[in-house]
N, C-alpha and C positions, 0 to 999 in steps of 0.2 A: 550486553545490556544495552538498551536504546537510551540515547539522551533526550531531554525534553524537546531540544532543537529538532532532532531526527524524528521523533514521534509527531511533532507538529507538522514537518514537511510531509510525512507519511499521511497524516490526516488531510491536509490540503490536497496532495495528489489524488488520495482516494476520492475526495469529494469531486475534484475535477473530472476524474475517470467515470465516476457514476452519473455526473451531469451530462457527460457526452456519450455514454454507452447506450445502446438500444435496449428495450425493456427485456429482451429475450436473452442477453448476455449471461452465460454462466459465470459461477463464481470464480472458477479457475482462470478464465479469461481475463476478469477484472484484475486478479493478481498479477497475471502476465502483463497487463497493460500498466499496472502500477510500476512493475519491475522495469519496464522499458524506459518509462519517464524518469524514475528515480536513478538509473544508471547514466543519465546524462549530467547527473550532480556528482562531482569527484567524491564526496563523502559517502557514496552509496555504490561505489565500483564492485565491492566484493559482497554486496547483498544478494542471497538466492531467493528464488520464488518462495520457498518453504519458510524462510525467515519471515517474509511479507505476511504469508498466510497464518503463521503463529501469532505474530504481532498483532494483526487484525483480529484474531480470534481473542487475544487477551484485551484488547480494546474493547470489543463488543461485550464481553463479561463485565468489564470494569464499569462501563458507562450505561448499562442497563438500568 
């Protein structure tokens, strides 16, 4: 389970990646870019790309 702080970090990173991404960037590329940025943070060293995709999916359905 992700803590509130981790979710906030994910959301901020997601926003940053989307702001810098080209319009034709595919979704899995976005998850990979998020993963690269998060792994610089010691709290996210063990996070996998699939974990990020699942969490983004949950957030999308929660905040629709």
